[in-house]
N, C-alpha and C positions, 0 to 999 in steps of 0.2 A: 332544345329550339336551336333552330338555322337563322341565322342573322344574313337580312336581305337586303341591300337597297338597290330597287330596280331602279336602272337609268338608264339611256338611250347611248349604245358604246358601237361594237363593231360589225359584223354582221348582219343581213335585214332579217333575220331572228333576232336580233339583239337589239335592234333599234326600233326604239319605244316611239310608236308616230307621234303620237302628244307629248313627250315627255314627262310620263309617266315614273315617279320615283318613288320610294318606299323606303322607309326608315324600320329595323326591326332590333331588338333587344341581343346583344350588349350593345353600349355604345361604344363609338369611336370604330366602326366599323364600316365597308360599304363592299357590294358585288354587285358585278352585272344582275341583267333580268335573269331569274330563275335560280342565282346560286353560282351561275357557270364562271363565276372570275374565279372561285377560290377551287376551280379544276381547271383553272388554267386558259382560260379564254383569250384568245389575241386582243392586245389592247384593253384589257380589263383593269382595273382598278384592285390592286394585291388587297387580300384581307389586313386593315389596321392602317391603309394607305392613303388613307384620306385626310389625312389633318385633324384638328380637333374638332370635327363634328360628322354626324350620321350625310345631313344635307348642308348643301350651301347653295344659296340663292344671292343672284346681286339685282339689285333697284335701278332704274336708268331710264332712258327714254329711247323712241325708236317711231317707226311707222308701220302702219297695217295699210291694205286695202279694201277697198267697198266701192261696188259699181262705179266708175267714174261719170256713167251717164244718166245716173241720177241725179242729177245735178241741185244744187243747193246754191247759187249763185248769192255771195261770192267765197261762201264758206266751203265748198266744197265740189270739186279736189280742189284739196290745197295747193294753191300755187308756189309753194316752195316744198312739194314733195318729189319726191327724187324716183323715179320712173322705175318700177311699175306702181309703186304707190300711192295713195290718197289721204291719209288722214294721219296727224302725229300724236302719239299717244306716250302717257309715263307707264313701267308695268316693271316684270319682274322676270328674269329666267333661273333657270334650274343650269349652275357648272358642277356641280359635284362631279361631273367624269375629268375636268381638269383643274379641281381644288387647289392640286397641288401645285399648276405654274401660274403666276399671278401675272406675269401679262399675258396669257389668254383668259386668264379671268376680266382682266381690264378691259381687253380687246371684245368684250362682251357690252361696251358700254355704247348706245344706241343700237341695240337690238332686244330692245325689249318685245314681249311675244304677249299676244291676249288670245284665249285667258289664260292667266299665270297657268304656271306648271302644276300640274296635278299631282300631289302627294295623299300617302294614307300611312297611319300608324295603327299600331295594333294594342288594344287593349291590355293594360298591367305591365308595357315596357316602360323605358325610359328612353327621351329620345334628343338630341341636339341640333339645332339649325341654326347655321349660319347665316346672318344677312350682313351683304356690302354695300355700301352706298356708293355707287359708281358716280352719281351724281348726273346732270340734264346737259348732253352736248346743245341741245338748239337753243338752251336758257342755262348759261351759265349764270346768270344773272339771279336766278333763284336758288337758293343757297340751302333747299329746305332738308331738313334730315327726314327719313322716312324711317316706318317701323314696319312688322308684321304683327297684324292681329289677328287671332286662330279667334272667329267673331262665334260665339257662345261656348266656349270651351272652358271648363273651370280652371283656372290657375291659382295655385295653392300661396304661390309668391308673385306679388301683381306686379314687379319689375318686366316678366318675362308676358304680360299681359299684352303690349303693342300701345295701348292707350297710353299717348303722351302724357297727361295730366297724372297718373300714378306709376307710370316706366319712365323709360326715356327712349328718343330716340336718336337714330344712327346717322351720325354727321357723315359728309362727303370723305369720301375716301377710308372712312371706317368702317368698322366689322362689329356687331354684338351678336352674339351665341346664345339663343332661348332654346330652354330646358324645360321641356314637357311630360309629363307622367299622365297618359290617357286611363279613365278609369269608366267614361262612359260613351258607348260605341254610338255608331250615326252617321250620319251627312253634315257636314260643316261646311265652312268657306273661310278666306281669311284675305284682308287687305289691309293695304296703308290707312293707320287713323290720326296721320299728321296731315293736317289740311284736309281734315277726310274729303269735304264735300266736292273738292276738289281734284285730290289724289285718286278716289272709289272711281268718280265718274271718268275721269283721264285712262283710267285700265289697270289699275293697281288690284286687282281681281282675280281669284282663283277658289279652286274646289277642291276640297282637301275632304277626308273620313277618316272612320276611329272603326277597324275590324274588330267585331267581340272576340273574347275567349272561345265560346262556344264552337268557333272553327276547329277548336283541337278537340272537338266530340264533347258530347256531355252523355248522360244516362239515357240509354235507349236512340243518341244520334249517333250519325256517321260522321268522324272526322270530315273535315271538308278538302275537296280536291286541291283549294290555294294551301293549305298545310300539308300535300304531297300524298295524298288518301290516292291511291290507284284505281280504286274502283270508278269505274263510268258511269255506275249509278246513283255514285255520290254527289250531295250538290259541290258547287263551285264553292257556296262562302253562305253564312247567316248573314242576315241585318242585325240581327239584335241577338242578344241572347235570350232568346223566347221559354228552352224550357219542351217546345215541341215539336220543331223544325218547321213551325208555321211562316217561318221569313227565308226561308230557306229559298236558294235561287241558282239557276246554272248560267246565267250571265248578268251582266252588271255593265251600268252605261251612264253616264254622266248627260246630264240636261241643265244646260247652265245659261243663265240669263243675264244678259246687259243691254245697255241702249247707251246711243251715241247721240249727243245734241251737238252740232258739228259746228255751231258757234263756239260753243266752249274750246273743242281742238282747236280751230283756228286761232283762237286767240291767243289760246298759248303758245302758238308757233309765233304769232306775229307780236309778240309781246303788249298784248292787250289785258284787260279786265271784260270779262262778261256779267251781265246781270242774271246771277242764278235764280232771282226771282220770276224772270222769263223763261224759267227751263221748259223746254218743247223738246224732248228726242226727234229724229227723225228715222233714227236706223234703227230695229230691234234686232239685238245679235243672239245668235245659238250657237255655243260654243266658239264664240268669239269671230264669227261668221253670220253672214244672212241668205236667205236663199237666192238662186239656187246653187251657192259656193258650200252650201250643210251637206251638199250630198256628193261633193269631193271626197277624195281619200286622204286618209292622214297624211302628215310629212311623216319623212322617213329617218327621223329620230337626229340623233346628233354627229356631226364628223368629228370621231376622236380626233384627228390633227390640230385640229381649232379650237372647239368647242362650239363651233356653229350650228346652226337648226340646217338639217335637209331640208328642202320645200317639197310637196307632195310631186311624184312626176309630172313633167309637163307643166306647173304652174308654178313660177317663182313667185308670181303677186303675194302667193298664199304662206309663204316662209316663216312670217311670225304671227301667220293664225294655222297653228298645226293639226288641231282639231275637230277630224269631221264629228258630222252629229249622227250619221247613218246609224241606225240599231239595225241590230241582226239577229235571226232566230230562228230554231228548226220546231217544228210543228210539236207540240205538246212543253217545249222550254218553258221554265219560270224563268222573266227576265227582270230581273229589278233595275230603275228606272231611278236614279239618284237627282231630284228638282232642287236647285239652287237658284234663288233670284238675288242677286247683287246688282242692279238694277234700283232706280227710285222710285218705279211706278208697279200699280197691282198688276199681274197677269194670273190669266185663265190660261192651261196648256190641255187641247182637248187631240185627242187618240180617237180616230172615227174607227168606228168598228171593233173594236176589243174593248175588251171593262178592263180596270183597272182595279184593284186593291190598295189602298192605302194603309199602311202598316205602323210608319213613324211619319212624327212631324216636327223637328227642331231636335233633329238628337235625342228623339224620345217614342221610345215603343208606346203603341197604344192600347196600352190596356190599364184597366181602373185601378186602384189603391187596394179594391178587394180582386184584383186578376181579372175581373171582367173585361170581352173582348171589344175592343171600340175599334177594328178595324170596320171600313166600308168598302163598297164596292162603288166605280164611280168613270166615267168617261172623259173627266174635266178636274183637272187640279187647278184651284184657283192657289197662288202662292205671291205672299206681298214682299216689299223689298226686306232683305236681311232673314227672309226662311226658308228652310229646307223642308223636302217632302218624298219620304221614301215610299215607292208604288211598284206592286208587283203586278205583271199581268204574265198570263198563257197563250202562250204561243197558239193558234188556231191552226187547222188543219190545211194543206196547203192542195189550194186549188189547181192550178196546173196551169199549161198555156204560155209560161213566161217563165224563165230563169228562176223570176221570184216573184211572190204575192208582195202588192204595194200597199200599207196603209199609212194615211196621212197622221203626223203629230204637228200640233198647228196649234197658232195661237189664236183664241177662238174673237178677238178684236180684230175684225177685216182691215182696219186701220193704220194695224202692228203688223201687216202682211204684204205692207209697200217697201219700197226700197227710197226714201226722201220723197215719200207722198206722191212719185208718180206711179202709171199705170201700168197695170200687171202683176204679179205675186213676186214677194218679198218677205225681207223680216224673218221673223221665228216660224220657221218651217222647216221638216223634213219629214224621212221615211222609217217607216217599222217596216224591215223586210223580210221576211220569213220562206224561206227556201225547202225545196224537197226534202225528205228524211235523209239522214246520212248524208249532204250534200255537202253540210258546213262543219267544217271541223270544231271541235271544243274549244272552247273560251279556256285560256290558262291562266289568264290576270284578268284584272278587271280591266275595262273600258279599252280592250284592243278590239280590234275588227280583223275578220280572215279572211283567204280567198277561196271561196267556197272549191270541192273537189270535182 
């Protein structure tokens, strides 16, 4: 099996917009996207040259952007925020491309992103993920350790769970390498589990998933394009080991839900303590952004010379919110939506005009013990804190008249479709865009958006 770590590196083709990374067996190997590093891609990490881990994340703090006109005096916009940012966060960054240069790694202090980098593993592999605690630049008085808790993942050894009572935290300026052996495909999430009420809400949250062994093929089923099948009729992948192809999909996208209570973010930057029993978020985020920023392009990946994130073209304010929420499809394609909720409130996401089939819940295929099909059709996915849902829809025919047809995916609670409680739309809303047949190049990796031809 080819070993791959998908990272943001050199050319536009390799610049992974949302800092997507993949680790694959055997361990201690790294490549650029699609294995190009092993073929001599300029600037890519050569195989075996990323040190002692497949992936390397840092934990630190930083600033992000939320609509500054949606004021919540005196908490938003934060008067300490440097232009063009508005809101203080804690978070993670993927530094795998510069892991061998400690100066570049430590230069990512104060450059946390939201949502934290997406990563994925493959069933049956073995992976090592290094976490380095860079400390908090704005709050050096907070000498908190950090952990990476792979939420819902079954760890054989408690020390790698990230829950600090049974494992260990990572002190400032120290590393810890987590060892994972995934056996259960599905959609997961990760977060810091140290002072978790604060650290989770402050932004130390990210999406991840485990791809099934069925992507390699199974009796009567095609090998997935993710594994190198050149057949255009093959699915991009399978969500689960379903045995019958019922979870096959042609494109997949992350739908990552979180919240911001501006009082807590302002309090952390101003050395104050919020009263968590008064929790009342004013901003509801989708992939780390609020409408209409959810429709703006992905960031352009990592600058190889520095390890810094490259912002979306023309939008420096979104440098540390690199993941667009736009969902693309061609007519008839099967699209997998990986819903993840790492906020503290129940949400209900509605896809207007398209029916979704829910095939998985909390990294579990919806089948009874006797094999009975428990899939169900809906246009609204209800999802609680710490839960994930896998839903597949078939893109409808292209109606025409515009470059693409638009279908809204939004939180059905209109209170959560505003920014800061101000008039007008905001919050957790994005578009599903259906293009004419043959206008959209095929997706080759999870969560990537492509330019129509």
